[in-house]
Structures are given as structure tokens and as C-alpha cells.
VEXSE-167015 format. One record per residue: z, x, y of N, C-alpha, C, O in turn. Coordinates in steps of 0.05 Angstrom, whole numbers, plus 5000, padded with zeros to 4 digits. Layout:
N
n.w n.u n.v ca.w ca.u ca.v c.w c.u c.v o.w o.u o.v
Z X Y Z X Y Z X Y Z X Y
...
***
This chain:
117
n.w n.u n.v ca.w ca.u ca.v c.w c.u c.v o.w o.u o.v
9768 5936 4058 9731 5932 4060 9743 5904 4069 9763 5897 4055
9737 5889 4086 9724 5857 4074 9714 5835 4060 9690 5839 4057
9721 5813 4049 9696 5811 4032 9685 5783 4033 9697 5762 4033
9656 5787 4035 9647 5761 4053 9651 5742 4040 9658 5741 4017
9644 5714 4062 9652 5688 4054 9629 5677 4023 9605 5680 4019
9642 5669 4012 9612 5651 3991 9601 5637 3996 9580 5633 3985
9615 5613 4023 9592 5599 4032 9576 5616 4046 9556 5601 4050
9571 5636 4056 9549 5649 4070 9533 5650 4057 9512 5645 4070
9529 5654 4034 9508 5657 4008 9490 5629 4000 9474 5624 3983
9503 5612 4024 9488 5575 4003 9473 5565 4022 9478 5567 4047
9453 5555 4011 9449 5553 3986 9438 5571 3985 9429 5586 4003
9437 5574 3944 9426 5598 3934 9399 5593 3929 9393 5569 3927
9379 5610 3926 9357 5604 3914 9359 5590 3883 9377 5578 3872
9336 5596 3875 9353 5569 3848 9341 5598 3832 9354 5598 3812
9330 5613 3831 9334 5632 3813 9358 5654 3823 9360 5674 3809
9371 5652 3839 9396 5667 3843 9413 5646 3817 9421 5652 3795
9413 5624 3832 9432 5608 3821 9431 5614 3787 9450 5619 3772
9402 5612 3780 9397 5607 3747 9414 5644 3744 9435 5647 3731
9405 5660 3753 9411 5687 3749 9442 5695 3743 9451 5712 3728
9459 5673 3765 9489 5687 3760 9503 5664 3744 9527 5665 3739
9477 5634 3733 9496 5622 3715 9487 5635 3686 9498 5630 3664
9465 5652 3690 9471 5662 3664 9484 5684 3660 9484 5688 3636
9496 5703 3673 9505 5727 3683 9536 5708 3675 9547 5721 3657
9552 5682 3682 9574 5679 3674 9589 5685 3648 9611 5695 3643
9565 5673 3632 9572 5681 3595 9583 5714 3587 9603 5719 3574
9566 5730 3598 9568 5759 3596 9545 5777 3600 9522 5769 3597
9550 5798 3607 9537 5810 3622 9499 5817 3602 9497 5810 3578
9481 5825 3612 9453 5822 3605 9440 5840 3614 9447 5850 3636
9409 5852 3594 9390 5868 3615 9378 5856 3627 9394 5838 3630
9359 5848 3638 9337 5839 3657 9321 5819 3636 9323 5795 3643
9308 5824 3615 9298 5816 3597 9307 5792 3577 9292 5778 3564
9333 5792 3578 9352 5780 3565 9360 5752 3582 9364 5729 3573
9363 5763 3613 9369 5748 3633 9349 5726 3626 9356 5705 3615
9319 5733 3634 9294 5728 3628 9296 5701 3614 9288 5679 3622
9304 5705 3598 9302 5699 3555 9320 5672 3570 9311 5649 3572
9344 5682 3578 9360 5656 3581 9354 5631 3596 9361 5608 3589
9338 5639 3624 9331 5617 3640 9321 5607 3641 9322 5589 3658
9292 5611 3617 9281 5603 3603 9290 5579 3584 9280 5557 3585
9308 5585 3569 9326 5581 3549 9334 5543 3566 9328 5519 3561
9353 5560 3587 9367 5541 3596 9366 5514 3615 9380 5494 3616
9345 5521 3629 9318 5502 3641 9288 5484 3627 9268 5473 3635
9303 5491 3597 9273 5490 3575 9251 5493 3589 9236 5475 3596
9249 5515 3593 9218 5521 3604 9211 5511 3628 9187 5510 3635
9232 5501 3643 9216 5487 3666 9214 5510 3699 9198 5508 3717
9242 5534 3695 9238 5553 3705 9225 5589 3687 9238 5598 3668
9211 5597 3692 9195 5612 3681 9188 5644 3703 9165 5649 3712
9217 5662 3711 9215 5677 3726 9195 5690 3722 9187 5694 3699
9182 5702 3746 9159 5730 3740 9173 5753 3740 9193 5752 3755
9169 5774 3728 9184 5799 3725 9186 5813 3755 9205 5823 3767
9167 5810 3760 9164 5829 3787 9192 5824 3807 9212 5837 3811
9178 5788 3822 9201 5780 3836 9219 5776 3816 9239 5768 3828
9224 5777 3794 9253 5776 3779 9262 5796 3788 9281 5792 3803
9255 5823 3783 9269 5838 3790 9269 5852 3817 9273 5876 3817
9264 5842 3837 9276 5845 3862 9296 5826 3868 9317 5832 3881
9292 5805 3860 9315 5781 3859 9347 5798 3852 9368 5801 3865
9337 5809 3819 9375 5818 3823 9373 5847 3831 9395 5856 3825
9359 5866 3842 9362 5881 3867 9373 5877 3879 9391 5893 3884
9371 5849 3895 9380 5840 3920 9410 5821 3910 9432 5821 3922
9406 5810 3893 9436 5808 3878 9458 5833 3878 9480 5831 3889
9451 5851 3866 9467 5878 3870 9469 5892 3906 9482 5911 3914
9459 5882 3914 9447 5899 3940 9469 5882 3962 9480 5893 3981
9474 5851 3955 9498 5832 3966 9528 5835 3946 9550 5826 3948
9518 5849 3932 9551 5844 3915 9553 5827 3898 9573 5830 3883
9540 5808 3892 9535 5786 3873 9545 5801 3846 9567 5798 3836
9523 5822 3835 9512 5827 3812 9514 5857 3816 9508 5868 3837
9522 5870 3792 9531 5890 3788 9516 5909 3765 9512 5902 3742
9507 5934 3778 9497 5947 3751 9526 5947 3728 9549 5947 3736
9514 5946 3694 9552 5943 3680 9542 5990 3672 9521 6001 3671
9560 5996 3670 9563 6029 3664 9548 6029 3624 9546 6052 3615
9543 6015 3612 9531 6014 3582 9508 6005 3593 9507 5987 3610
9486 6020 3583 9450 6004 3582 9456 5994 3555 9479 5991 3546
9434 5987 3542 9416 5981 3517 9395 5985 3513 9380 5990 3532
9387 5985 3486 9363 5997 3477 9367 6023 3457 9384 6040 3453
9346 6015 3448 9351 6049 3434 9335 6074 3457 9335 6097 3449
9329 6071 3469 9338 6091 3488 9356 6095 3510 9354 6113 3527
9371 6078 3508 9393 6077 3535 9388 6073 3566 9400 6080 3587
9367 6060 3560 9351 6055 3590 9342 6017 3596 9330 6009 3616
9349 6008 3583 9364 5981 3601 9382 5976 3619 9405 5977 3609
9381 5972 3636 9402 5966 3647 9413 5943 3645 9396 5924 3643
9439 5936 3645 9459 5919 3641 9470 5908 3663 9483 5923 3678
9467 5872 3674 9478 5870 3693 9510 5859 3682 9522 5858 3661
9513 5852 3710 9552 5841 3703 9549 5812 3739 9535 5811 3759
9568 5797 3729 9563 5779 3755 9600 5795 3771 9623 5797 3761
9590 5801 3791 9614 5812 3806 9636 5780 3809 9631 5757 3802
9659 5791 3820 9670 5764 3828 9668 5758 3853 9683 5740 3862
9649 5770 3871 9639 5758 3893 9622 5734 3880 9622 5710 3885
9610 5747 3862 9583 5727 3851 9600 5711 3835 9592 5690 3845
9610 5707 3825 9627 5686 3811 9644 5658 3828 9650 5635 3823
9648 5680 3851 9662 5653 3870 9632 5643 3885 9630 5618 3887
9612 5656 3895 9598 5638 3905 9577 5625 3887 9558 5616 3899
9577 5622 3858 9573 5609 3835 9591 5587 3838 9580 5565 3839
9612 5588 3838 9642 5558 3833 9630 5546 3861 9621 5523 3857
9625 5556 3893 9625 5547 3910 9590 5532 3913 9585 5510 3924
9568 5549 3899 9548 5536 3906 9547 5513 3883 9530 5496 3888
9564 5506 3855 9564 5488 3826 9578 5461 3856 9568 5438 3857
9600 5471 3876 9608 5450 3888 9595 5427 3908 9593 5402 3909
9586 5454 3924 9566 5440 3941 9540 5413 3927 9536 5390 3936
9525 5429 3899 9502 5414 3889 9526 5386 3877 9522 5362 3881
9546 5397 3865 9561 5368 3859 9559 5344 3893 9547 5323 3898
9571 5355 3902 9574 5348 3939 9534 5323 3937 9533 5298 3936
9516 5337 3936 9495 5336 3941 9493 5309 3923 9489 5286 3932
9496 5316 3897 9493 5291 3880 9514 5258 3885 9509 5234 3885
9536 5271 3889 9549 5248 3898 9542 5228 3931 9546 5204 3938
9530 5251 3943 9526 5242 3968 9491 5216 3961 9487 5193 3968
9477 5231 3949 9451 5221 3938 9449 5192 3918 9430 5175 3919
9477 5189 3896 9491 5172 3887 9497 5145 3902 9490 5122 3900
9514 5160 3918 9515 5129 3938 9505 5121 3959 9514 5102 3972
9482 5136 3967 9459 5126 3976 9439 5105 3962 9429 5084 3971
9437 5117 3939 9407 5105 3918 9435 5072 3908 9425 5050 3904
9452 5074 3907 9470 5050 3907 9463 5037 3920 9444 5021 3919
9479 5043 3941 9476 5029 3968 9442 5011 3983 9439 4994 4000
9428 5024 3969 9400 5018 3975 9390 4989 3951 9376 4969 3951
9406 5001 3934 9389 4985 3911 9412 4948 3917 9406 4924 3913
9438 4962 3929 9456 4929 3935 9438 4915 3950 9429 4893 3943
9430 4925 3971 9406 4916 3989 9388 4909 3983 9373 4895 3998
9381 4917 3956 9351 4907 3941 9325 4929 3941 9304 4931 3928
9339 4944 3965 9311 4960 3954 9302 4982 3946 9278 4984 3941
***
């Protein structure tokens, strides 16, 4: 089975980026992921649960995220998600893409400021 090129997933949506970013530390269930995204974005990103679950399902279907074998919660029904090696590669590729955009933006702004704009 051939592995998909991480570049083929770019650019990531902001929610997919934050999902992979949250899972880069450790596996987590969806509620913990929503909380981590809210916290890391200082409340600027507040994923709606319905669309968030759909996005997780898409990330699983794409092979970026997988359901962990372990479950959490008193009843053991909370699904725990983990980033896959492909998901980690895609996150790295997105970070490189964003860094390139920031570098180009800074250059453009600096050149405009030198011209007095």
C-alpha cells in the first residue's frame, strides 16, 4: 500500500490543523480535544461539536487520525483518538507551509515599509 503525500492534504483547514496539533502531545477523546483547542487558541476557536465530530471522522477516513484501542470514561464508551504517522507528517508539512507564508509576508511588508507605504 502506498502512502499518500502529506502535501496532498495542504492547506489544512484551521480545525484540522488544531486537531492534529492537539493530538501531537498525546491521544485524547473528543471533549478533551475541544477543550485543548479552545485553550490553545485562547478561546478564538470554539469547535462546534457536530461539525467537530464530522471533521474527526474525516481525519480518520483520511488516515491522519486513528481511534485508539483504549476507551475512557466511567462506562468506557469515550472514543480516544491518536495522530497517525501520516497525520504527524501532514502537520509538519503544514507548519513548513505556514512558516514560508510568514516569511514571504514579512518580506513584503518590510519592502513596502522601506518604500514608505
